[in-house]
MARMAR-74079 format. One record per residue (C-alpha): x, y, z; residue in one letter; chain. Coordinates in pm, 1 decimal. Example, Ala and Ser with C-alpha at 12.3 -4.5 7.8 and 13.67 -1.06 7.14 Angstrom:
# MARMAR-74079
<pt <1230.0,-450.0,780.0>,a,A>
<pt <1367.0,-106.0,714.0>,s,A>
***
This chain:
# MARMAR-74079
<pt <-2103.3,9518.7,3766.2>,m,A>
<pt <-2038.7,9615.2,3443.8>,g,A>
<pt <-1694.0,9544.7,3458.7>,g,A>
<pt <-1684.1,9258.2,3592.5>,a,A>
<pt <-1913.9,9113.0,3280.9>,c,A>
<pt <-1690.0,9264.6,3079.4>,s,A>
<pt <-1414.4,9050.1,3233.8>,r,A>
<pt <-1653.9,8732.2,3136.8>,k,A>
<pt <-1768.4,8812.8,2825.2>,r,A>
<pt <-1368.1,8811.0,2771.4>,d,A>
<pt <-1341.1,8498.0,2916.7>,q,A>
<pt <-1621.2,8276.4,2749.7>,l,A>
<pt <-1453.6,8460.5,2372.1>,d,A>
<pt <-1157.8,8324.4,2465.2>,n,A>
<pt <-1247.5,8001.9,2644.0>,e,A>
<pt <-1077.2,7757.2,2388.9>,d,A>
<pt <-770.0,7971.1,2328.4>,n,A>
<pt <-652.6,7902.0,2689.9>,l,A>
<pt <-358.5,7655.7,2754.5>,q,A>
<pt <-363.6,7541.7,2402.7>,r,A>
<pt <-35.0,7459.7,2379.1>,g,A>
<pt <-60.6,7425.4,2031.2>,i,A>
<pt <32.8,7659.9,1694.5>,s,A>
<pt <-100.3,7967.4,1540.2>,g,A>
<pt <-232.9,7823.8,1279.8>,r,A>
<pt <-563.9,7756.7,1517.7>,y,A>
<pt <-568.7,8158.2,1565.2>,s,A>
<pt <-958.3,8072.4,1360.9>,k,A>
<pt <-1078.4,7780.3,1598.1>,s,A>
<pt <-1294.9,7798.0,1901.7>,a,A>
<pt <-1115.1,7527.4,2121.9>,s,A>
<pt <-861.1,7289.8,2142.0>,s,A>
<pt <-849.3,7132.0,2458.6>,k,A>
<pt <-971.7,6809.2,2318.9>,w,A>
<pt <-655.7,6831.1,2073.0>,l,A>
<pt <-420.8,6902.5,2319.8>,a,A>
<pt <-484.5,6566.7,2513.1>,t,A>
<pt <-638.2,6321.5,2261.7>,s,A>
<pt <-310.5,6222.4,2100.5>,f,A>
<pt <34.2,6138.5,2236.3>,s,A>
<pt <273.6,6310.7,2106.7>,r,A>
<pt <662.9,6241.6,2301.1>,p,A>
<pt <884.3,6534.6,2235.2>,a,A>
<pt <1226.7,6523.4,2246.0>,y,A>
<pt <1308.9,6792.2,2469.8>,e,A>
<pt <1719.8,6882.8,2643.4>,l,A>
<pt <1691.6,6982.7,2975.4>,q,A>
<pt <1951.0,7077.9,3221.5>,r,A>
<pt <2056.1,7092.9,3577.9>,g,A>
<pt <1842.9,6831.8,3804.4>,n,A>
<pt <1607.1,6738.9,3582.6>,q,A>
<pt <1657.7,6402.9,3391.3>,r,A>
<pt <1903.9,6409.0,3072.4>,c,A>
<pt <1808.0,6265.6,2718.9>,p,A>
<pt <1803.5,5867.0,2641.2>,t,A>
<pt <1985.6,5742.8,2388.3>,l,A>
<pt <1648.5,5721.4,2178.6>,m,A>
<pt <1567.7,6059.6,2211.1>,e,A>
<pt <1924.8,6130.7,2111.3>,l,A>
<pt <1871.2,5963.1,1822.9>,c,A>
<pt <1550.8,6045.3,1717.4>,i,A>
<pt <1613.6,6337.8,1694.6>,k,A>
<pt <1933.1,6345.3,1461.6>,k,A>
<pt <1724.2,6121.9,1228.7>,i,A>
<pt <1459.9,6392.7,1232.3>,s,A>
<pt <1720.5,6649.9,1164.3>,e,A>
<pt <1886.6,6454.3,876.4>,d,A>
<pt <1550.8,6310.5,695.9>,l,A>
<pt <1666.1,6444.7,355.3>,d,A>
<pt <1876.5,6117.9,354.2>,k,A>
<pt <1563.3,5850.3,394.7>,y,A>
<pt <1359.5,5737.3,167.5>,s,A>
<pt <1183.8,5497.0,351.0>,s,A>
<pt <1117.7,5400.0,768.8>,f,A>
<pt <883.1,5115.9,668.1>,s,A>
<pt <1192.7,4837.1,776.7>,m,A>
<pt <1227.0,4980.6,1146.1>,l,A>
<pt <1015.3,4880.0,1417.1>,p,A>
<pt <702.0,5065.3,1425.4>,r,A>
<pt <753.2,5245.9,1756.8>,d,A>
<pt <1106.6,5378.1,1672.0>,i,A>
<pt <912.1,5531.8,1346.9>,t,A>
<pt <596.9,5683.1,1501.9>,q,A>
<pt <833.3,5844.6,1768.8>,q,A>
<pt <988.8,6010.1,1463.3>,i,A>
<pt <679.1,6072.8,1274.1>,f,A>
<pt <579.3,6235.8,1607.0>,n,A>
<pt <882.8,6475.1,1651.5>,e,A>
<pt <899.3,6628.1,1318.4>,l,A>
<pt <490.6,6699.2,1379.8>,v,A>
<pt <632.7,6858.9,1671.4>,s,A>
<pt <923.7,7074.9,1577.9>,s,A>
<pt <696.9,7164.1,1222.6>,q,A>
<pt <885.0,7010.5,1012.6>,r,A>
<pt <710.7,6753.4,810.8>,l,A>
<pt <609.3,6850.2,485.6>,t,A>
<pt <481.9,6720.3,216.9>,d,A>
<pt <812.7,6579.0,52.6>,a,A>
<pt <907.3,6439.8,370.1>,s,A>
<pt <573.1,6244.2,458.8>,l,A>
<pt <649.3,6018.6,162.7>,e,A>
<pt <939.6,5776.8,376.5>,a,A>
<pt <618.4,5711.2,604.5>,f,A>
<pt <442.6,5497.2,312.9>,r,A>
<pt <335.8,5193.8,438.3>,d,A>
<pt <478.9,5175.4,789.7>,c,A>
<pt <193.0,5112.3,947.8>,a,A>
<pt <192.4,5380.2,1203.9>,l,A>
<pt <-141.1,5419.1,1451.8>,q,A>
<pt <-175.7,5740.6,1538.9>,d,A>
<pt <-100.0,6001.1,1345.7>,l,A>
<pt <-188.8,6381.2,1509.6>,h,A>
<pt <-142.5,6613.7,1207.5>,l,A>
<pt <-337.4,6917.1,1384.4>,g,A>
<pt <-19.6,7169.5,1393.2>,e,A>
<pt <135.3,7024.3,1092.9>,c,A>
<pt <136.4,7308.6,826.3>,p,A>
<pt <-30.7,7209.8,480.1>,g,A>
<pt <-237.9,6979.2,501.3>,v,A>
<pt <-449.6,6840.4,212.6>,n,A>
<pt <-582.5,6588.7,26.3>,n,A>
<pt <-241.4,6503.8,-107.3>,s,A>
<pt <-139.3,6377.7,204.4>,w,A>
<pt <-426.4,6153.3,240.3>,m,A>
<pt <-283.8,5898.0,10.0>,d,A>
<pt <2.7,5785.2,266.4>,v,A>
<pt <-249.1,5817.0,607.4>,i,A>
<pt <-421.0,5593.8,342.0>,s,A>
<pt <-125.4,5345.5,331.1>,s,A>
<pt <-79.7,5283.3,753.5>,q,A>
<pt <-417.9,5039.5,643.6>,g,A>
<pt <-600.7,4860.9,912.6>,i,A>
<pt <-299.7,4938.3,1144.2>,s,A>
<pt <-446.2,5333.0,1163.1>,l,A>
<pt <-618.0,5355.4,1505.1>,l,A>
<pt <-624.0,5734.9,1545.4>,s,A>
<pt <-624.3,6041.2,1247.6>,v,A>
<pt <-619.0,6407.3,1362.4>,d,A>
<pt <-638.6,6666.2,1089.1>,l,A>
<pt <-769.3,6962.2,1243.4>,s,A>
<pt <-696.6,7298.4,1097.6>,g,A>
<pt <-629.4,7138.5,768.5>,s,A>
<pt <-716.7,7221.1,402.3>,d,A>
<pt <-867.7,6827.1,351.1>,v,A>
<pt <-1196.9,6851.1,185.9>,t,A>
<pt <-1453.5,6580.3,130.8>,d,A>
<pt <-1276.8,6398.4,-184.2>,s,A>
<pt <-993.3,6333.9,74.7>,g,A>
<pt <-1144.6,6158.8,289.5>,l,A>
<pt <-1246.4,5892.9,63.7>,t,A>
<pt <-893.7,5732.9,88.6>,q,A>
<pt <-983.1,5632.0,479.7>,l,A>
<pt <-1178.4,5360.7,355.0>,n,A>
<pt <-929.0,5153.1,383.3>,d,A>
<pt <-824.6,5159.9,716.5>,c,A>
<pt <-1103.5,5027.6,849.6>,t,A>
<pt <-989.4,4955.1,1238.9>,n,A>
<pt <-1008.0,5333.3,1267.3>,l,A>
<pt <-1093.5,5431.8,1622.4>,q,A>
<pt <-1097.2,5820.4,1642.5>,a,A>
<pt <-1133.5,6051.8,1403.8>,l,A>
<pt <-1062.3,6507.4,1420.1>,n,A>
<pt <-1181.1,6726.6,1175.1>,f,A>
<pt <-1223.6,7036.4,1415.2>,n,A>
<pt <-1190.8,7313.5,1204.7>,y,A>
<pt <-1249.4,7172.7,885.0>,c,A>
<pt <-1406.1,7424.7,688.2>,d,A>
<pt <-1334.4,7205.6,345.4>,q,A>
<pt <-1598.9,6916.5,482.0>,i,A>
<pt <-2001.7,6862.3,430.4>,s,A>
<pt <-2253.8,6643.0,451.8>,d,A>
<pt <-2078.2,6475.7,111.5>,v,A>
<pt <-1749.8,6402.3,344.7>,g,A>
<pt <-1944.1,6234.7,673.1>,l,A>
<pt <-2125.3,5964.9,373.9>,n,A>
<pt <-1736.6,5879.9,327.8>,h,A>
<pt <-1648.1,5748.7,705.3>,i,A>
<pt <-1997.8,5595.6,697.5>,r,A>
<pt <-1797.3,5282.1,697.9>,g,A>
<pt <-1585.6,5313.4,973.2>,l,A>
<pt <-1789.9,5102.0,1194.3>,s,A>
<pt <-1543.2,5115.5,1460.2>,h,A>
<pt <-1467.2,5481.1,1542.7>,l,A>
<pt <-1565.1,5531.4,1936.2>,s,A>
<pt <-1479.9,5920.0,1913.0>,s,A>
<pt <-1488.1,6163.8,1643.0>,l,A>
<pt <-1479.1,6522.3,1597.5>,s,A>
<pt <-1598.3,6809.0,1399.0>,f,A>
<pt <-1628.2,7092.5,1625.8>,r,A>
<pt <-1676.2,7509.4,1407.7>,r,A>
<pt <-1807.5,7308.6,1094.8>,n,A>
<pt <-2099.0,7550.7,903.9>,n,A>
<pt <-2126.9,7249.0,592.0>,s,A>
<pt <-2236.9,7013.3,830.1>,i,A>
<pt <-2633.6,6962.5,837.6>,t,A>
<pt <-2902.8,6754.1,981.1>,s,A>
<pt <-2926.2,6549.9,683.5>,q,A>
<pt <-2554.6,6468.6,691.9>,g,A>
<pt <-2607.9,6377.6,1016.0>,m,A>
<pt <-2759.5,6023.1,929.7>,s,A>
<pt <-2417.0,5895.9,773.4>,a,A>
<pt <-2354.8,5830.9,1223.4>,f,A>
<pt <-2613.5,5591.4,1217.4>,t,A>
<pt <-2370.9,5318.3,1125.8>,s,A>
<pt <-2142.8,5411.5,1397.4>,l,A>
<pt <-2275.0,5208.8,1622.0>,v,A>
<pt <-1950.4,5170.4,1822.1>,n,A>
<pt <-1944.3,5562.1,1924.2>,l,A>
<pt <-1841.0,5661.4,2249.8>,v,A>
<pt <-1771.8,6054.0,2212.0>,k,A>
<pt <-1912.3,6240.2,1977.4>,l,A>
<pt <-1790.2,6657.9,1945.7>,d,A>
<pt <-2040.0,6885.9,1759.9>,l,A>
<pt <-1954.1,7223.3,1901.4>,e,A>
<pt <-2018.2,7541.2,1711.3>,r,A>
<pt <-2166.5,7343.5,1415.2>,c,A>
<pt <-2499.9,7583.0,1327.3>,p,A>
<pt <-2632.3,7351.1,1105.7>,g,A>
<pt <-2736.7,7051.0,1284.8>,i,A>
<pt <-3077.3,7110.5,1401.4>,g,A>
<pt <-3275.2,6849.3,1373.4>,g,A>
<pt <-3022.7,6629.8,1318.7>,g,A>
<pt <-3011.2,6421.7,1662.1>,l,A>
<pt <-3261.6,6194.2,1546.6>,v,A>
<pt <-2987.2,5998.6,1394.8>,h,A>
<pt <-2801.1,5959.0,1747.8>,l,A>
<pt <-3109.4,5728.0,1875.6>,k,A>
<pt <-2959.9,5408.6,1781.2>,g,A>
<pt <-2609.7,5475.4,1918.1>,l,A>
<pt <-2626.5,5314.3,2226.8>,s,A>
<pt <-2272.1,5329.2,2345.5>,k,A>
<pt <-2274.8,5691.9,2320.5>,l,A>
<pt <-2142.8,5796.0,2656.0>,e,A>
<pt <-2002.4,6177.8,2571.9>,s,A>
<pt <-2210.5,6462.3,2336.0>,l,A>
<pt <-2067.5,6787.8,2284.7>,n,A>
<pt <-2342.5,7006.7,2164.1>,i,A>
<pt <-2262.2,7349.5,2300.0>,k,A>
<pt <-2307.5,7682.6,2139.3>,w,A>
<pt <-2530.4,7529.6,1876.0>,c,A>
<pt <-2796.7,7749.8,1850.2>,n,A>
<pt <-3035.5,7561.7,1632.9>,c,A>
<pt <-3083.0,7254.3,1868.2>,v,A>
<pt <-3420.3,7266.5,1996.9>,t,A>
<pt <-3615.8,7047.5,2296.0>,d,A>
<pt <-3739.5,6837.8,1972.6>,a,A>
<pt <-3333.1,6766.0,1943.3>,d,A>
<pt <-3314.2,6634.1,2328.2>,i,A>
<pt <-3632.6,6434.4,2281.4>,k,A>
<pt <-3427.7,6185.0,2123.8>,h,A>
<pt <-3161.8,6129.2,2347.5>,l,A>
<pt <-3400.2,6016.1,2650.9>,s,A>
<pt <-3304.6,5680.6,2512.9>,g,A>
<pt <-2942.8,5666.3,2521.4>,l,A>
<pt <-2911.5,5541.3,2893.1>,t,A>
<pt <-2526.1,5532.6,2886.1>,n,A>
<pt <-2484.4,5851.0,2789.4>,l,A>
<pt <-2277.8,6037.3,3088.1>,k,A>
<pt <-2175.4,6386.5,2925.7>,g,A>
<pt <-2408.3,6613.2,2778.1>,l,A>
<pt <-2311.5,6949.7,2710.1>,q,A>
<pt <-2581.6,7177.2,2527.4>,i,A>
<pt <-2501.8,7518.3,2642.5>,s,A>
<pt <-2610.7,7819.4,2449.9>,c,A>
<pt <-2915.6,7661.3,2243.5>,s,A>
<pt <-3247.1,7711.9,2254.2>,k,A>
<pt <-3333.5,7361.6,2461.8>,v,A>
<pt <-3554.3,7496.3,2757.4>,t,A>
<pt <-3746.1,7308.3,3115.5>,d,A>
<pt <-3946.0,7100.1,2873.4>,l,A>
<pt <-3632.5,6944.4,2690.8>,g,A>
<pt <-3442.9,6884.8,3045.8>,i,A>
<pt <-3744.5,6651.0,3113.5>,s,A>
<pt <-3630.3,6422.1,2846.5>,y,A>
<pt <-3326.3,6357.7,3066.5>,l,A>
<pt <-3484.7,6224.9,3402.0>,k,A>
<pt <-3386.1,5880.9,3264.0>,g,A>
<pt <-3029.9,5947.6,3174.4>,l,A>
<pt <-2914.4,5814.5,3555.8>,h,A>
<pt <-2577.9,5778.5,3416.9>,k,A>
<pt <-2512.1,6124.1,3313.9>,l,A>
<pt <-2244.6,6255.7,3568.0>,n,A>
<pt <-2189.2,6602.2,3364.8>,l,A>
<pt <-2436.0,6851.0,3210.8>,l,A>
<pt <-2391.9,7169.5,3061.0>,n,A>
<pt <-2667.5,7384.0,3039.2>,l,A>
<pt <-2453.3,7726.7,3047.6>,e,A>
<pt <-2639.0,7974.1,2878.1>,g,A>
<pt <-2979.9,7769.7,2822.8>,c,A>
<pt <-3315.0,7965.9,2865.1>,p,A>
<pt <-3384.3,7717.8,3129.0>,v,A>
<pt <-3550.5,7834.5,3473.5>,t,A>
<pt <-3576.4,7647.1,3831.5>,a,A>
<pt <-3841.5,7436.4,3721.4>,s,A>
<pt <-3553.3,7213.7,3563.5>,c,A>
<pt <-3382.2,7140.5,3848.2>,l,A>
<pt <-3675.1,6925.8,3897.6>,d,A>
<pt <-3629.7,6723.1,3671.5>,s,A>
<pt <-3269.1,6657.4,3746.7>,l,A>
<pt <-3349.2,6571.4,4092.7>,s,A>
<pt <-3305.0,6234.7,4036.4>,g,A>
<pt <-2972.1,6182.5,3866.3>,l,A>
<pt <-2827.4,6113.8,4176.8>,t,A>
<pt <-2454.2,5994.6,3955.1>,n,A>
<pt <-2407.0,6399.1,3847.5>,l,A>
<pt <-2064.4,6512.7,3976.3>,e,A>
<pt <-2048.3,6829.4,3723.2>,s,A>
<pt <-2324.2,7118.7,3629.7>,l,A>
<pt <-2349.8,7382.0,3474.6>,n,A>
<pt <-2604.5,7648.7,3516.6>,l,A>
<pt <-2403.3,7970.5,3428.2>,d,A>
<pt <-2662.8,8245.5,3318.6>,s,A>
<pt <-2951.9,8021.7,3374.9>,c,A>
<pt <-3285.6,8135.0,3516.6>,r,A>
<pt <-3195.7,8007.9,3858.4>,i,A>
<pt <-3298.0,8112.4,4231.3>,d,A>
<pt <-3264.5,8057.8,4550.2>,d,A>
<pt <-3554.6,7807.4,4595.0>,e,A>
<pt <-3509.8,7572.7,4295.4>,g,A>
<pt <-3178.2,7513.6,4419.1>,l,A>
<pt <-3379.1,7311.5,4699.7>,a,A>
<pt <-3394.3,7061.5,4388.7>,n,A>
<pt <-2982.9,6956.5,4443.8>,l,A>
<pt <-3015.7,6851.8,4789.5>,t,A>
<pt <-3015.3,6456.7,4681.5>,g,A>
<pt <-2697.9,6520.4,4461.0>,l,A>
<pt <-2445.8,6420.5,4721.4>,r,A>
<pt <-2180.6,6355.7,4467.0>,r,A>
<pt <-2161.4,6692.7,4294.9>,l,A>
<pt <-1783.4,6779.7,4298.9>,k,A>
<pt <-1828.4,7094.6,4031.9>,c,A>
<pt <-2118.2,7327.2,4010.6>,l,A>
<pt <-2137.0,7677.2,3813.1>,v,A>
<pt <-2410.0,7913.4,3939.9>,l,A>
<pt <-2246.7,8224.7,3800.6>,s,A>
<pt <-2488.5,8486.4,3663.2>,d,A>
<pt <-2783.4,8337.4,3814.0>,t,A>
<pt <-3025.5,8490.2,4060.9>,e,A>
<pt <-2910.1,8277.5,4353.1>,v,A>
<pt <-2855.9,8450.3,4657.1>,g,A>
<pt <-2743.0,8443.6,5026.0>,s,A>
<pt <-3045.8,8209.6,5123.6>,s,A>
<pt <-3005.1,7966.2,4807.2>,g,A>
<pt <-2676.2,7861.1,4941.2>,l,A>
<pt <-2832.1,7640.3,5286.8>,r,A>
<pt <-2934.1,7388.9,4993.8>,h,A>
<pt <-2632.8,7315.1,4891.8>,i,A>
<pt <-2440.1,7320.4,5264.7>,s,A>
<pt <-2471.6,6974.7,5285.3>,g,A>
<pt <-2326.3,6895.9,4952.2>,l,A>
<pt <-2029.6,6785.9,5112.9>,t,A>
<pt <-1773.3,6623.4,4787.6>,n,A>
<pt <-1827.8,6935.8,4646.3>,l,A>
<pt <-1513.8,7067.0,4557.4>,e,A>
<pt <-1502.4,7351.0,4278.0>,s,A>
<pt <-1809.1,7600.5,4309.1>,i,A>
<pt <-1862.5,7925.4,4075.0>,n,A>
<pt <-2035.4,8189.3,4257.0>,l,A>
<pt <-1971.9,8490.0,4055.1>,s,A>
<pt <-2228.2,8782.0,3944.2>,f,A>
<pt <-2459.7,8642.1,4188.9>,t,A>
<pt <-2641.4,8823.5,4490.7>,m,A>
<pt <-2443.1,8616.2,4727.1>,i,A>
<pt <-2368.5,8816.8,5014.2>,t,A>
<pt <-2089.7,8800.3,5321.7>,d,A>
<pt <-2358.3,8610.6,5495.6>,g,A>
<pt <-2409.9,8336.9,5282.5>,g,A>
<pt <-2051.9,8290.2,5257.0>,v,A>
<pt <-2024.0,8172.1,5602.8>,r,A>
<pt <-2329.6,7862.9,5484.2>,k,A>
<pt <-1990.9,7744.7,5264.6>,l,A>
<pt <-1780.9,7732.1,5558.0>,s,A>
<pt <-1879.4,7331.6,5597.2>,g,A>
<pt <-1732.8,7223.1,5259.9>,l,A>
<pt <-1431.1,7082.3,5327.3>,s,A>
<pt <-1370.7,6948.1,4995.4>,s,A>
<pt <-1382.3,7245.8,4836.8>,l,A>
<pt <-1052.1,7306.0,4638.4>,k,A>
<pt <-1189.1,7594.8,4392.1>,s,A>
<pt <-1424.5,7897.3,4470.3>,l,A>
<pt <-1529.6,8197.7,4232.0>,n,A>
<pt <-1641.5,8455.2,4443.6>,l,A>
<pt <-1605.3,8767.5,4215.4>,d,A>
<pt <-1858.9,8971.4,4254.2>,a,A>
<pt <-1903.0,9358.1,4448.4>,r,A>
<pt <-2068.3,9284.6,4775.8>,q,A>
<pt <-1849.2,9025.6,4877.9>,i,A>
<pt <-1571.8,9224.1,5140.0>,t,A>
<pt <-1342.3,9114.9,5401.4>,d,A>
<pt <-1624.0,8980.0,5621.3>,s,A>
<pt <-1658.4,8729.6,5378.6>,g,A>
<pt <-1281.4,8634.4,5297.6>,l,A>
<pt <-1313.8,8590.5,5694.4>,a,A>
<pt <-1584.6,8307.3,5666.0>,a,A>
<pt <-1375.2,8103.2,5492.5>,l,A>
<pt <-1085.9,8047.8,5664.9>,t,A>
<pt <-1166.4,7687.7,5747.7>,s,A>
<pt <-1158.8,7560.6,5359.2>,l,A>
<pt <-745.7,7549.9,5376.3>,t,A>
<pt <-782.2,7281.3,5091.2>,g,A>
<pt <-823.9,7560.1,4892.4>,l,A>
<pt <-650.3,7595.3,4565.2>,t,A>
<pt <-816.1,7858.7,4358.1>,h,A>
<pt <-984.5,8113.4,4483.5>,l,A>
<pt <-1102.6,8430.5,4229.3>,d,A>
<pt <-1209.0,8677.7,4451.0>,l,A>
<pt <-1164.6,8942.4,4095.2>,f,A>
<pt <-1428.7,9245.3,4184.4>,g,A>
<pt <-1468.6,9149.7,4541.8>,a,A>
<pt <-1392.1,9472.7,4777.8>,r,A>
<pt <-1076.9,9304.5,4976.3>,i,A>
<pt <-855.8,9544.6,5169.6>,t,A>
<pt <-541.5,9501.5,5315.8>,d,A>
<pt <-704.3,9380.1,5609.6>,s,A>
<pt <-884.1,9147.7,5491.5>,g,A>
<pt <-562.4,9000.8,5326.6>,t,A>
<pt <-472.9,8891.1,5674.0>,n,A>
<pt <-692.7,8577.7,5622.3>,y,A>
<pt <-515.5,8438.2,5304.7>,l,A>
<pt <-245.2,8299.6,5536.6>,r,A>
<pt <-473.3,8041.3,5607.5>,n,A>
<pt <-473.6,7880.6,5274.5>,f,A>
<pt <-145.5,7738.9,5220.9>,k,A>
<pt <-227.8,7495.9,4972.3>,k,A>
<pt <-389.2,7807.1,4750.1>,l,A>
<pt <-239.3,7784.7,4352.2>,q,A>
<pt <-385.3,8060.0,4200.6>,s,A>
<pt <-527.3,8405.5,4359.2>,l,A>
<pt <-758.4,8703.4,4205.0>,e,A>
<pt <-778.3,8969.7,4408.3>,i,A>
<pt <-877.5,9305.9,4130.4>,c,A>
<pt <-1141.1,9502.3,4325.8>,g,A>
<pt <-873.1,9773.8,4393.7>,g,A>
<pt <-850.8,9782.2,4772.1>,g,A>
<pt <-482.6,9707.6,4815.6>,l,A>
<pt <-194.8,9820.6,4879.8>,t,A>
<pt <135.0,9730.0,4887.6>,d,A>
<pt <74.6,9659.6,5258.5>,a,A>
<pt <-172.4,9402.9,5139.7>,g,A>
<pt <89.7,9205.7,4977.5>,i,A>
<pt <275.7,9145.1,5277.7>,r,A>
<pt <8.9,8847.4,5353.5>,n,A>
<pt <25.4,8726.3,5019.5>,i,A>
<pt <444.6,8656.2,4994.8>,k,A>
<pt <428.1,8339.5,5160.7>,d,A>
<pt <188.8,8146.6,4974.2>,l,A>
<pt <426.8,7978.3,4762.3>,s,A>
<pt <252.8,7758.6,4625.0>,s,A>
<pt <125.6,7993.6,4408.5>,l,A>
<pt <105.6,7940.6,4028.3>,s,A>
<pt <-86.4,8216.0,3907.0>,l,A>
<pt <-135.6,8551.1,4112.8>,l,A>
<pt <-369.7,8850.1,3958.0>,n,A>
<pt <-355.9,9183.4,4161.5>,l,A>
<pt <-474.5,9412.5,3861.3>,s,A>
<pt <-696.7,9674.6,3902.1>,q,A>
<pt <-515.7,9759.9,4234.3>,n,A>
<pt <-379.3,10109.5,4160.1>,c,A>
<pt <-188.6,10213.0,4480.1>,n,A>
<pt <38.7,9915.6,4409.3>,l,A>
<pt <418.1,10044.5,4372.9>,t,A>
<pt <734.5,9844.2,4321.5>,d,A>
<pt <741.4,9737.8,4635.8>,k,A>
<pt <527.2,9471.8,4591.3>,s,A>
<pt <703.1,9334.7,4284.3>,l,A>
<pt <995.0,9316.4,4550.3>,e,A>
<pt <768.0,9179.5,4848.1>,l,A>
<pt <633.4,8888.1,4573.2>,i,A>
<pt <1002.7,8807.4,4480.4>,s,A>
<pt <971.0,8513.4,4648.9>,g,A>
<pt <728.0,8304.1,4511.1>,l,A>
<pt <933.4,8155.1,4211.3>,t,A>
<pt <688.5,7882.7,4154.5>,g,A>
<pt <480.8,8176.4,3989.7>,l,A>
<pt <375.6,8135.1,3609.7>,v,A>
<pt <127.4,8391.1,3549.1>,s,A>
<pt <141.0,8766.9,3710.2>,l,A>
<pt <-85.0,9044.5,3599.5>,n,A>
<pt <-30.3,9386.2,3827.5>,v,A>
<pt <-223.9,9607.2,3575.0>,s,A>
<pt <-340.0,9913.4,3656.5>,n,A>
<pt <-115.0,9960.2,3899.4>,s,A>
<pt <220.1,10219.4,4016.6>,r,A>
<pt <451.8,9999.7,3900.4>,i,A>
<pt <756.3,10132.9,3673.7>,t,A>
<pt <1067.4,9988.5,3479.2>,s,A>
<pt <1245.9,10015.7,3785.0>,a,A>
<pt <1025.8,9773.7,3964.8>,g,A>
<pt <1114.9,9513.8,3722.5>,l,A>
<pt <1475.2,9433.0,3853.8>,q,A>
<pt <1281.4,9225.9,4131.0>,h,A>
<pt <1099.6,8956.1,3897.9>,l,A>
<pt <1463.2,8830.0,3772.8>,k,A>
<pt <1450.9,8540.1,4028.7>,p,A>
<pt <1086.5,8402.4,3881.9>,l,A>
<pt <1246.3,8186.8,3634.9>,k,A>
<pt <942.9,8009.7,3595.2>,n,A>
<pt <709.7,8329.9,3483.9>,l,A>
<pt <549.2,8248.2,3139.5>,k,A>
<pt <315.9,8543.7,3127.6>,s,A>
<pt <366.2,8858.5,3252.0>,l,A>
<pt <73.7,9153.1,3238.3>,t,A>
<pt <187.2,9537.9,3318.9>,l,A>
<pt <-39.5,9689.0,3128.3>,e,A>
<pt <-149.7,10068.2,3224.1>,s,A>
<pt <182.7,10098.9,3428.5>,c,A>
<pt <471.9,10299.7,3383.2>,k,A>
<pt <669.8,10006.8,3195.6>,v,A>
<pt <739.0,9961.7,2811.1>,t,A>
<pt <767.0,9676.9,2583.6>,a,A>
<pt <1154.4,9715.4,2537.0>,n,A>
<pt <1164.3,9718.5,2967.4>,d,A>
<pt <1014.7,9372.2,2954.2>,i,A>
<pt <1173.7,9241.9,2711.4>,k,A>
<pt <1566.8,9313.3,2761.5>,k,A>
<pt <1393.5,9184.8,3128.4>,l,A>
<pt <1316.5,8819.4,2912.1>,q,A>
<pt <1584.9,8776.5,2706.7>,s,A>
<pt <1873.7,8786.1,3041.7>,t,A>
<pt <1678.3,8673.9,3313.1>,f,A>
<pt <1326.1,8483.2,3199.5>,l,A>
<pt <1397.9,8305.9,2956.0>,p,A>
<pt <1011.6,8109.9,2972.9>,q,A>
<pt <867.9,8402.7,2945.3>,l,A>
<pt <682.5,8397.7,2627.0>,v,A>
<pt <302.2,8645.2,2652.2>,s,A>
<pt <351.9,8929.8,2773.8>,f,A>
<pt <192.2,9322.7,2797.4>,r,A>
<pt <256.2,9566.8,2683.3>,p,A>
<pt <350.2,9411.4,2378.3>,e,A>
***
């Protein structure tokens, strides 16, 4: 299981670098998923073929952005137009210290500067000039310091602030924002300077609904300052190893809490017992916490839970009996636990389950049969060496599957016949080494696939690329450690949507892929070898 486990560790290390869609300046960050969805960023895109043409407004916005040096101020324009110009400049990374001045006193509502290079305290004067109109600001990854935050005091209607990866903001900076009582969303991911003492500033932020302190190692003992935040619905303190049971006790009165992420902390079964009264909880992440099956007894009454992550917890088969009443569960993660086939009888009745992760467990083919009645299942991870063709055969009733991970499972060409039942598959991983070109014939008609990982199947040849050449919806393809050669690349020409191609340890060079990219695969942005 060593190879499989190393894959998992890689996933943990890179978890937040995936699908970011943001600039390279975030290479130092752990996660930018919140960034990617927090603020709208209308951007001009010239589209061809059957896709829509740009609107007149989009053309005007683009033209103004290109001729920015001709304008000294946009304050006389309607706010919605000025906002679009600002967003375009940020998206195209053309906003500079000098051009920012044109947006002074424009009453903008959203300043998403998380992708902007060069943001520092000198920008704060123009930012603060938006005054009471300003509702959300994202300064993630910037060089703004504590003193820069003082200028936000006049923006009293601010509702959302994002300071992820802002290394120079400390407890002093927190003190400067304690007067922004309208804040409903606040994020300080990956900050080494915030301490429990500085968190006292949160006590006045009585309208907070969402608080994100992921990877803030100094906040241990500081959750006491959240006791009065009765509107808090979402709290993320993942990867804060300083958080203990005593901290969780202070959350017991936050009865509006719906999402709680405390993975990789020091919280034990005792700490989980303090959550019994949080009946609105619908998301709980305990990944990597030193909890045992006993903690599940405390969770059995949280009947609104829809997502439960127990990855790498000391959970066994009998402990799963406490989950039988959680009828609303849609997502259950049991990877890297002591769960085996016997325990699956306790979740076979959770018919609302849409996603379940059983990778690196003791599940066998016999246990997989107990999943056959979960007709709502869309995502299934069975990355385990003891799963074989027989296990895959037991799943054929799950015709709604869109994501199937059999990464380390021992699936052979014969087993791929069962894949024909999964017409809706968008993501498929089979990397156990048992496939040849013959098995790919059963994959070539899965027309909904956008991600296909066939790495580690060393007997695959160029014929496999020919067979999958009709999967024109593919965005990501991995056929590493196979017998693919440069000659086979010609079969990838129809895959115009391909953005990621991995052919490591194949007889293919980076230059071969670059030639293919330049002429036939214009969307390809990531490839290996590189």
